[in-house]
MARDRENBA-96100 format. One record per residue (C-alpha): residue in one letter; x, y, z. Coordinates in steps of 0.02 Angstrom, whole numbers, plus 50000, padded with zeros to 5 digits. Layout:
<site res="A" X="X" Y="Y" Z="Z"/>
...
# end
This chain:
<site res="M" X="49932" Y="49591" Z="50419"/>
<site res="K" X="49739" Y="49612" Z="50348"/>
<site res="S" X="49823" Y="49653" Z="50179"/>
<site res="V" X="49979" Y="49640" Z="50066"/>
<site res="C" X="50036" Y="49755" Z="49916"/>
<site res="V" X="50102" Y="49652" Z="49796"/>
<site res="F" X="50251" Y="49724" Z="49658"/>
<site res="C" X="50273" Y="49633" Z="49502"/>
<site res="G" X="50293" Y="49667" Z="49289"/>
<site res="S" X="50167" Y="49717" Z="49189"/>
<site res="S" X="50267" Y="49601" Z="49081"/>
<site res="P" X="50238" Y="49401" Z="49095"/>
<site res="G" X="50397" Y="49386" Z="49062"/>
<site res="H" X="50497" Y="49217" Z="48939"/>
<site res="D" X="50487" Y="49101" Z="49075"/>
<site res="P" X="50299" Y="49030" Z="49129"/>
<site res="V" X="50382" Y="49007" Z="49300"/>
<site res="H" X="50355" Y="49183" Z="49335"/>
<site res="A" X="50183" Y="49165" Z="49278"/>
<site res="E" X="50152" Y="49016" Z="49395"/>
<site res="G" X="50250" Y="49085" Z="49544"/>
<site res="A" X="50126" Y="49243" Z="49508"/>
<site res="R" X="49982" Y="49142" Z="49506"/>
<site res="A" X="50006" Y="49019" Z="49681"/>
<site res="M" X="50048" Y="49207" Z="49754"/>
<site res="G" X="49885" Y="49289" Z="49712"/>
<site res="T" X="49791" Y="49108" Z="49783"/>
<site res="A" X="49905" Y="49088" Z="49945"/>
<site res="I" X="49857" Y="49300" Z="49998"/>
<site res="A" X="49654" Y="49244" Z="49957"/>
<site res="R" X="49668" Y="49089" Z="50043"/>
<site res="R" X="49738" Y="49185" Z="50193"/>
<site res="G" X="49592" Y="49315" Z="50174"/>
<site res="L" X="49711" Y="49433" Z="50132"/>
<site res="T" X="49660" Y="49598" Z="50023"/>
<site res="L" X="49779" Y="49611" Z="49877"/>
<site res="V" X="49845" Y="49761" Z="49873"/>
<site res="Y" X="49925" Y="49805" Z="49648"/>
<site res="G" X="49946" Y="49918" Z="49533"/>
<site res="G" X="49778" Y="49882" Z="49451"/>
<site res="G" X="49842" Y="49815" Z="49280"/>
<site res="A" X="49781" Y="49668" Z="49189"/>
<site res="V" X="49913" Y="49618" Z="49096"/>
<site res="G" X="50088" Y="49528" Z="49127"/>
<site res="L" X="50096" Y="49473" Z="49293"/>
<site res="M" X="49988" Y="49611" Z="49355"/>
<site res="G" X="49843" Y="49502" Z="49316"/>
<site res="I" X="49883" Y="49349" Z="49324"/>
<site res="V" X="49916" Y="49401" Z="49506"/>
<site res="A" X="49776" Y="49467" Z="49528"/>
<site res="N" X="49665" Y="49352" Z="49439"/>
<site res="A" X="49752" Y="49210" Z="49532"/>
<site res="A" X="49675" Y="49300" Z="49698"/>
<site res="L" X="49521" Y="49349" Z="49622"/>
<site res="E" X="49469" Y="49159" Z="49571"/>
<site res="A" X="49518" Y="49124" Z="49745"/>
<site res="G" X="49372" Y="49219" Z="49812"/>
<site res="G" X="49470" Y="49356" Z="49882"/>
<site res="E" X="49480" Y="49561" Z="49868"/>
<site res="V" X="49557" Y="49628" Z="49757"/>
<site res="H" X="49613" Y="49819" Z="49764"/>
<site res="G" X="49690" Y="49919" Z="49641"/>
<site res="V" X="49767" Y="50081" Z="49622"/>
<site res="I" X="49813" Y="50143" Z="49438"/>
<site res="P" X="49873" Y="50319" Z="49386"/>
<site res="R" X="49744" Y="50405" Z="49234"/>
<site res="A" X="49903" Y="50394" Z="49105"/>
<site res="L" X="49934" Y="50225" Z="49130"/>
<site res="R" X="49759" Y="50158" Z="49140"/>
<site res="E" X="49751" Y="50098" Z="48938"/>
<site res="K" X="49952" Y="50048" Z="48912"/>
<site res="E" X="49941" Y="49954" Z="49057"/>
<site res="V" X="49749" Y="49915" Z="49027"/>
<site res="G" X="49683" Y="49938" Z="49181"/>
<site res="H" X="49588" Y="49779" Z="49276"/>
<site res="N" X="49392" Y="49788" Z="49262"/>
<site res="K" X="49349" Y="49640" Z="49356"/>
<site res="L" X="49430" Y="49689" Z="49548"/>
<site res="T" X="49324" Y="49705" Z="49687"/>
<site res="R" X="49424" Y="49906" Z="49699"/>
<site res="L" X="49493" Y="49982" Z="49537"/>
<site res="E" X="49547" Y="50160" Z="49604"/>
<site res="V" X="49628" Y="50309" Z="49478"/>
<site res="V" X="49733" Y="50424" Z="49516"/>
<site res="E" X="49809" Y="50569" Z="49448"/>
<site res="T" X="50001" Y="50533" Z="49446"/>
<site res="M" X="50123" Y="50369" Z="49521"/>
<site res="H" X="50183" Y="50470" Z="49672"/>
<site res="I" X="49978" Y="50456" Z="49736"/>
<site res="R" X="49979" Y="50275" Z="49677"/>
<site res="K" X="50130" Y="50253" Z="49768"/>
<site res="A" X="50085" Y="50353" Z="49936"/>
<site res="R" X="49917" Y="50278" Z="49910"/>
<site res="M" X="49966" Y="50088" Z="49906"/>
<site res="A" X="50058" Y="50100" Z="50040"/>
<site res="E" X="49934" Y="50174" Z="50143"/>
<site res="L" X="49786" Y="50042" Z="50092"/>
<site res="S" X="49953" Y="49906" Z="50141"/>
<site res="D" X="50014" Y="49799" Z="50303"/>
<site res="G" X="50151" Y="49718" Z="50201"/>
<site res="F" X="50233" Y="49731" Z="50001"/>
<site res="I" X="50295" Y="49611" Z="49913"/>
<site res="A" X="50419" Y="49628" Z="49756"/>
<site res="M" X="50401" Y="49479" Z="49633"/>
<site res="S" X="50473" Y="49448" Z="49454"/>
<site res="G" X="50473" Y="49616" Z="49369"/>
<site res="G" X="50577" Y="49764" Z="49307"/>
<site res="I" X="50632" Y="49966" Z="49331"/>
<site res="G" X="50477" Y="49988" Z="49424"/>
<site res="T" X="50460" Y="49839" Z="49528"/>
<site res="F" X="50638" Y="49874" Z="49598"/>
<site res="E" X="50616" Y="50064" Z="49625"/>
<site res="E" X="50436" Y="50020" Z="49692"/>
<site res="I" X="50501" Y="49888" Z="49837"/>
<site res="F" X="50678" Y="49983" Z="49849"/>
<site res="E" X="50571" Y="50166" Z="49928"/>
<site res="I" X="50482" Y="50059" Z="50037"/>
<site res="W" X="50636" Y="49987" Z="50121"/>
<site res="T" X="50691" Y="50153" Z="50132"/>
<site res="W" X="50525" Y="50207" Z="50199"/>
<site res="S" X="50547" Y="50080" Z="50293"/>
<site res="Q" X="50746" Y="50100" Z="50343"/>
<site res="L" X="50712" Y="50305" Z="50400"/>
<site res="G" X="50561" Y="50205" Z="50509"/>
<site res="I" X="50428" Y="50301" Z="50426"/>
<site res="H" X="50363" Y="50118" Z="50448"/>
<site res="G" X="50362" Y="49961" Z="50541"/>
<site res="K" X="50257" Y="49852" Z="50413"/>
<site res="P" X="50359" Y="49695" Z="50333"/>
<site res="L" X="50443" Y="49653" Z="50163"/>
<site res="G" X="50486" Y="49522" Z="50042"/>
<site res="F" X="50564" Y="49487" Z="49885"/>
<site res="L" X="50457" Y="49297" Z="49804"/>
<site res="N" X="50626" Y="49236" Z="49725"/>
<site res="I" X="50545" Y="49125" Z="49576"/>
<site res="D" X="50686" Y="48992" Z="49492"/>
<site res="G" X="50798" Y="49113" Z="49565"/>
<site res="F" X="50757" Y="49272" Z="49480"/>
<site res="Y" X="50829" Y="49370" Z="49654"/>
<site res="D" X="50998" Y="49290" Z="49692"/>
<site res="A" X="51099" Y="49400" Z="49578"/>
<site res="L" X="51023" Y="49544" Z="49703"/>
<site res="A" X="51030" Y="49431" Z="49871"/>
<site res="A" X="51197" Y="49430" Z="49835"/>
<site res="F" X="51206" Y="49605" Z="49766"/>
<site res="L" X="51129" Y="49672" Z="49966"/>
<site res="D" X="51253" Y="49555" Z="50064"/>
<site res="N" X="51387" Y="49613" Z="49966"/>
<site res="T" X="51325" Y="49784" Z="50007"/>
<site res="T" X="51334" Y="49766" Z="50211"/>
<site res="K" X="51482" Y="49664" Z="50194"/>
<site res="A" X="51548" Y="49855" Z="50127"/>
<site res="G" X="51485" Y="49916" Z="50255"/>
<site res="F" X="51354" Y="50039" Z="50163"/>
<site res="M" X="51184" Y="49963" Z="50243"/>
<site res="W" X="51194" Y="49909" Z="50397"/>
<site res="Q" X="51135" Y="49696" Z="50435"/>
<site res="A" X="50973" Y="49746" Z="50533"/>
<site res="H" X="50917" Y="49856" Z="50373"/>
<site res="R" X="50972" Y="49731" Z="50249"/>
<site res="D" X="50872" Y="49601" Z="50383"/>
<site res="M" X="50715" Y="49701" Z="50351"/>
<site res="A" X="50681" Y="49592" Z="50189"/>
<site res="M" X="50647" Y="49433" Z="50151"/>
<site res="M" X="50689" Y="49321" Z="50042"/>
<site res="E" X="50566" Y="49134" Z="50007"/>
<site res="T" X="50532" Y="49036" Z="49842"/>
<site res="D" X="50382" Y="48997" Z="49959"/>
<site res="P" X="50243" Y="49110" Z="49932"/>
<site res="A" X="50180" Y="49018" Z="50081"/>
<site res="A" X="50349" Y="49032" Z="50190"/>
<site res="L" X="50369" Y="49207" Z="50121"/>
<site res="L" X="50182" Y="49254" Z="50208"/>
<site res="D" X="50214" Y="49139" Z="50363"/>
<site res="K" X="50397" Y="49268" Z="50413"/>
<site res="M" X="50271" Y="49437" Z="50338"/>
<site res="E" X="50135" Y="49400" Z="50460"/>
<site res="A" X="50265" Y="49361" Z="50610"/>
<site res="Y" X="50363" Y="49488" Z="50595"/>
<site res="K" X="50408" Y="49624" Z="50710"/>
<site res="P" X="50474" Y="49796" Z="50671"/>
<site res="Q" X="50648" Y="49837" Z="50765"/>
<site res="T" X="50600" Y="50013" Z="50850"/>
<site res="Q" X="50757" Y="50062" Z="50879"/>
<site res="I" X="50870" Y="50017" Z="50703"/>
<site res="K" X="51017" Y="50133" Z="50713"/>
<site res="W" X="51047" Y="50210" Z="50528"/>
<site res="V" X="51197" Y="50323" Z="50530"/>
<site res="E" X="51342" Y="50331" Z="50607"/>
<site res="K" X="51450" Y="50477" Z="50628"/>
<site res="T" X="51598" Y="50510" Z="50568"/>
<site res="E" X="51748" Y="50624" Z="50554"/>
<site res="V" X="51772" Y="50711" Z="50429"/>
# end
């Protein structure tokens, strides 16, 4: 793994524990010599994770749509800031640049981004690792929901297992670096109608 994409909020959240987690994640990525790929914003957790990686001597590659450059306040001190035309191009470019994906605390955009990446993995479009940095129990309810989805028969256990979850950035990166994609994951069960 040479680069990791982080999806996270353009807001810092109400509890400073999320900002602390973002700083720890950016620092951990840089200390491993990995390039941070992210949405290119200078505000919220996006700005915090990028600044932490830069302060730790890391490379940071931001990808931001032209329409959001002002709204998310495009970060002008990155190793590279790539301005693209649409959100679709942004996500595709971030996927192309990254060897793994992490969702930190965030909202609808964060959820949409990590779930799309996860879907691509399930379909065999890529075999890259993905995970959730579970800061202060932020993703506990999601983990329970996903386990229930699997128990109810709407997700295979192999697909559930693709999404790693850790509370510590270093532990999550360790798991991701050790990840070996399964080549023959069953994803559709034929049933009589």
